[in-house]
C-alpha positions as CSV (number, residue, x, y, z in Angstrom):
1,X,41.1,1.2,-42.9
2,X,37.4,1.6,-43.3
3,X,35.4,4.2,-45.2
4,X,33.5,4.9,-42.0
5,X,36.7,6.1,-40.4
6,X,37.3,8.6,-43.2
7,X,33.7,9.8,-43.0
8,X,33.9,10.3,-39.3
9,X,37.3,12.1,-39.7
10,X,35.9,14.5,-42.2
11,X,32.8,15.2,-40.1
12,X,35.0,16.0,-37.0
13,X,37.0,18.4,-39.2
14,X,33.9,20.0,-40.5
15,X,32.3,20.6,-37.1
16,X,35.7,21.3,-35.3
17,X,34.2,19.4,-32.4
18,X,33.8,15.8,-31.4
19,X,30.6,16.5,-29.5
20,X,28.9,18.2,-32.5
21,X,30.2,15.6,-35.0
22,X,28.9,12.8,-32.8
23,X,25.4,14.4,-32.7
24,X,25.4,14.8,-36.4
25,X,26.6,11.2,-37.0
26,X,24.2,9.8,-34.3
27,X,27.0,8.0,-32.5
28,X,28.3,8.5,-29.0
29,X,31.3,10.8,-28.4
30,X,33.4,8.0,-26.9
31,X,32.7,5.8,-29.9
32,X,33.6,8.6,-32.3
33,X,36.8,9.4,-30.4
34,X,37.8,5.7,-30.6
35,X,37.3,5.5,-34.3
36,X,39.5,8.6,-34.9
37,X,42.1,7.3,-32.5
38,X,42.2,4.0,-34.4
39,X,42.7,5.8,-37.6
40,X,45.5,7.9,-36.2
41,X,47.2,4.7,-34.9
42,X,46.8,3.0,-38.3
43,X,48.2,6.0,-40.2
44,X,50.8,6.8,-37.5
45,X,49.8,10.4,-37.9
46,X,48.2,12.8,-35.4
47,X,45.2,14.2,-37.2
48,X,43.9,16.7,-34.6
49,X,45.5,19.0,-32.1
50,X,43.5,18.5,-28.9
51,X,45.8,20.7,-26.7
52,X,44.0,24.0,-27.6
53,X,40.6,25.2,-26.5
54,X,39.2,24.7,-29.9
55,X,39.9,21.5,-31.8
56,X,42.1,22.1,-34.9
57,X,43.3,19.8,-37.6
58,X,47.1,19.4,-37.8
59,X,49.2,20.1,-40.9
60,X,49.6,16.3,-41.5
61,X,45.8,15.9,-40.9
62,X,45.1,18.5,-43.6
63,X,47.0,16.6,-46.1
64,X,45.2,13.4,-45.2
65,X,41.8,15.3,-45.4
66,X,42.4,16.0,-49.1
67,X,43.0,12.4,-49.8
68,X,40.1,11.3,-47.7
69,X,37.7,13.6,-49.6
70,X,39.0,12.2,-52.9
71,X,38.6,8.6,-51.8
72,X,35.0,9.2,-50.7
73,X,34.2,11.1,-54.0
74,X,35.6,8.2,-56.0
75,X,33.6,5.7,-54.0
76,X,30.4,7.8,-54.6
77,X,31.2,7.9,-58.3
78,X,31.9,4.2,-58.3
79,X,28.5,3.5,-56.7
80,X,26.7,5.6,-59.2
81,X,28.5,4.0,-62.1
82,X,27.8,0.6,-60.8
83,X,24.1,1.4,-60.5
84,X,24.0,2.7,-64.0
85,X,25.6,-0.4,-65.3
86,X,23.1,-2.5,-63.4
87,X,20.2,-0.4,-64.6
88,X,21.6,-0.1,-68.1
89,X,19.5,2.6,-69.8
90,X,17.2,3.2,-66.9
91,X,19.0,6.3,-65.7
92,X,17.4,9.6,-65.2
93,X,18.4,13.2,-66.0
94,X,17.1,16.7,-66.2
95,X,17.3,18.5,-69.5
96,X,17.2,22.3,-69.7
97,X,15.5,23.7,-72.8
98,X,14.9,27.4,-73.7
99,X,11.3,27.7,-75.0
100,X,12.1,29.3,-78.4
101,X,14.7,26.5,-79.1
102,X,12.3,23.8,-77.9
103,X,9.6,24.8,-80.3
104,X,12.0,24.9,-83.2
105,X,13.8,21.6,-82.9
106,X,13.2,19.3,-80.0
107,X,9.6,17.8,-80.0
108,X,10.4,15.2,-82.6
109,X,13.9,14.4,-81.2
110,X,12.5,13.9,-77.7
111,X,9.8,11.6,-79.1
112,X,12.3,9.5,-81.0
113,X,14.6,9.3,-78.0
114,X,11.8,8.1,-75.7
115,X,10.8,5.5,-78.3
116,X,14.3,4.2,-78.6
117,X,15.1,4.4,-74.8
118,X,11.7,3.9,-73.0
119,X,13.4,3.2,-69.7
120,X,15.4,6.4,-69.7
121,X,13.7,9.0,-67.5
122,X,14.0,12.6,-68.8
123,X,12.7,15.6,-66.9
124,X,12.4,18.8,-69.1
125,X,12.8,22.2,-67.5
126,X,12.0,25.3,-69.7
127,X,14.3,28.2,-68.8
128,X,15.8,31.2,-70.7
129,X,19.4,30.2,-71.7
130,X,21.1,32.5,-69.2
131,X,19.0,31.3,-66.3
132,X,19.6,27.8,-67.4
133,X,23.4,28.2,-67.3
134,X,23.1,29.1,-63.6
135,X,20.9,26.2,-63.0
136,X,23.5,23.9,-64.6
137,X,26.2,25.3,-62.3
138,X,24.0,24.8,-59.3
139,X,23.4,21.2,-60.2
140,X,19.6,21.6,-60.8
141,X,19.9,20.6,-64.4
142,X,22.2,17.9,-65.9
143,X,22.3,18.9,-69.6
144,X,21.0,22.0,-71.3
145,X,20.9,23.8,-74.6
146,X,22.8,27.1,-74.8
147,X,23.3,29.8,-77.4
148,X,27.0,30.3,-77.8
149,X,29.3,31.6,-76.6
150,X,29.4,30.3,-73.1
151,X,32.2,30.1,-70.5
152,X,34.1,27.0,-71.6
153,X,36.1,26.9,-68.3
154,X,32.8,26.1,-66.6
155,X,31.0,24.1,-69.2
156,X,31.6,21.1,-71.5
157,X,30.3,22.2,-75.0
158,X,28.9,20.1,-77.8
159,X,27.9,22.4,-80.8
160,X,24.8,21.3,-82.8
161,X,23.5,24.2,-84.9
162,X,25.0,27.3,-86.6
163,X,22.5,29.9,-87.8
164,X,21.8,33.6,-87.8
165,X,19.0,35.8,-86.5
166,X,16.7,37.5,-89.2
167,X,14.8,40.8,-89.0
168,X,11.0,40.7,-89.2
169,X,9.1,43.9,-90.1
170,X,5.6,44.8,-91.2
171,X,4.8,44.8,-94.9
172,X,4.1,48.5,-94.4
173,X,7.5,49.2,-93.0
174,X,10.0,51.3,-95.0
175,X,12.5,48.5,-95.0
176,X,10.0,45.9,-96.3
177,X,11.2,45.9,-99.9
178,X,14.8,45.2,-99.1
179,X,16.7,42.0,-98.7
180,X,19.2,43.1,-96.1
181,X,19.9,46.0,-93.7
182,X,22.9,47.0,-91.6
183,X,22.4,47.1,-87.8
184,X,23.3,50.9,-87.8
185,X,20.3,51.6,-90.0
186,X,18.1,50.3,-87.2
187,X,19.3,52.8,-84.6
188,X,16.0,54.7,-84.5
189,X,13.7,51.7,-84.7
190,X,11.7,50.3,-81.8
191,X,13.0,46.8,-80.9
192,X,10.7,43.8,-80.1
193,X,12.9,41.6,-78.0
194,X,12.9,38.3,-76.2
195,X,12.8,38.9,-72.4
196,X,15.9,39.5,-70.3
197,X,17.3,36.1,-69.2
198,X,17.1,34.8,-72.8
199,X,20.4,34.8,-74.6
200,X,18.7,36.2,-77.7
201,X,18.1,39.4,-75.7
202,X,21.8,39.7,-75.0
203,X,22.9,38.9,-78.6
204,X,20.6,41.5,-80.2
205,X,21.6,44.2,-77.6
206,X,25.3,43.4,-78.1
207,X,24.9,43.7,-81.8
208,X,23.3,47.1,-81.5
209,X,26.0,48.3,-79.2
210,X,28.6,47.1,-81.5
211,X,27.0,49.2,-84.2
212,X,27.2,52.2,-82.0
213,X,23.8,52.6,-80.2
214,X,21.7,51.3,-77.4
215,X,18.5,49.8,-78.8
216,X,15.1,51.3,-77.9
217,X,13.1,48.4,-76.6
218,X,9.4,48.6,-77.2
219,X,8.4,45.3,-75.8
220,X,9.8,42.1,-74.3
221,X,8.2,38.6,-74.6
222,X,8.9,34.9,-74.1
223,X,6.8,34.0,-77.1
224,X,8.2,34.3,-80.7
225,X,4.7,34.2,-82.3
226,X,3.6,37.2,-80.2
227,X,6.7,39.1,-81.4
228,X,5.8,38.3,-85.0
229,X,2.2,39.6,-84.3
230,X,3.6,42.8,-82.9
231,X,5.9,43.3,-85.9
232,X,3.0,42.5,-88.2
233,X,1.1,45.4,-86.5
234,X,4.1,47.7,-87.2
235,X,4.8,48.2,-83.5
236,X,8.5,47.6,-84.0
237,X,11.1,45.3,-85.5
238,X,11.8,41.7,-84.3
239,X,14.9,39.5,-84.4
240,X,14.1,35.8,-84.8
241,X,16.0,32.6,-85.5
242,X,15.9,31.3,-89.0
243,X,14.2,28.1,-87.9
244,X,11.4,30.1,-86.3
245,X,10.9,32.3,-89.3
246,X,10.7,29.3,-91.6
247,X,7.9,27.7,-89.7
248,X,5.9,31.0,-89.0
249,X,3.1,32.5,-91.0
250,X,4.8,35.3,-92.8
251,X,2.0,36.5,-95.0
252,X,1.9,40.0,-93.6
253,X,5.6,40.5,-92.7
254,X,8.9,41.0,-94.5
255,X,12.1,39.2,-93.6
256,X,15.6,40.7,-94.0
257,X,19.1,39.7,-93.3
258,X,21.1,41.9,-90.9
259,X,24.8,42.7,-91.4
260,X,27.5,44.8,-89.8
261,X,27.2,42.9,-87.5
262,X,25.2,39.8,-88.4
263,X,23.9,38.2,-85.2
264,X,24.8,34.5,-84.9
265,X,22.5,32.0,-83.3
266,X,24.8,29.0,-82.7
267,X,23.4,26.3,-80.4
268,X,25.2,23.7,-78.3
269,X,24.5,21.1,-75.7
270,X,26.3,22.1,-72.5
271,X,26.9,20.6,-69.0
272,X,29.0,21.5,-66.0
273,X,32.6,20.5,-66.3
274,X,33.6,17.5,-64.2
275,X,30.0,16.7,-63.2
276,X,28.8,13.2,-63.1
277,X,26.5,12.3,-66.1
278,X,24.2,9.3,-65.9
279,X,24.3,6.8,-68.6
280,X,20.9,8.0,-69.9
281,X,22.3,11.6,-70.1
282,X,25.3,10.5,-72.1
283,X,23.0,8.5,-74.4
284,X,20.8,11.7,-74.8
285,X,23.8,13.9,-75.7
286,X,25.0,11.4,-78.4
287,X,21.4,10.9,-79.7
288,X,20.9,14.7,-80.1
289,X,24.2,15.2,-81.8
290,X,23.5,12.5,-84.3
291,X,19.9,13.8,-84.9
292,X,21.2,17.2,-85.8
293,X,23.9,15.8,-88.0
294,X,21.2,13.9,-89.9
295,X,19.1,17.1,-90.1
296,X,22.0,19.0,-91.6
297,X,22.7,16.4,-94.1
298,X,19.0,16.2,-95.1
299,X,18.3,19.9,-94.6
300,X,15.3,18.8,-92.4
301,X,13.7,21.4,-90.2
302,X,16.8,23.6,-90.5
């Protein structure tokens, strides 16, 4: 049995026609029919019912089809794995990075990884976390950073950071002298939010709804520094990750903790379940996890 026979068999099934399959495979119809006939003889199974007007796969053929698909997938994975072994750390991958997270953590990690693995080819795509999840499912991104929770039936999850969002208000705001505030107390405030498509948008809105109200959104942005400027001008209240707040210029704003509920900002590396990951992508996942462990132990950047 040859892999070509299985490929031809699957193509005939897909097209439900020897003539259409032969055109797609760029072989003559008699040659294609001969290959399928040889496969049927070798298996001693009739794969297609040719007695009807439209070609149909038989019940036995359907069972063989499932095995054939698995064999070809395994061969494809074997080829990829062999290439990765041959190329060692020369593999490539696409990394999805939400902008607010990227500016907080990843520049130094990416620089260190590229220094240690100069032959690994990393392509970085900046997307809001929700949009990035869809890109992962569609296969456009190999590994990404997500704000938890995510659907663990669809994604492999490797947690890396556990933090909370903080409230940023103008020094002139009535809450400026306090250390913390409940979400319910913000019911009549104007919210400065990350744009829809960012998981932070969903987390803040869900927290408000949990407290019993729909937030009044004054402005949406993709830039955390712009949200701080708006809060500084007393145009609303902004929710920002702890890491962003620590690196920002807070001279003219006040920062408060939020309770009932507190809004968690837990990050993880995620990738689509059962997807093939290049050697370089696997190295990247392990590298990032170790980097964050060292940060936690040394309280660096966090």
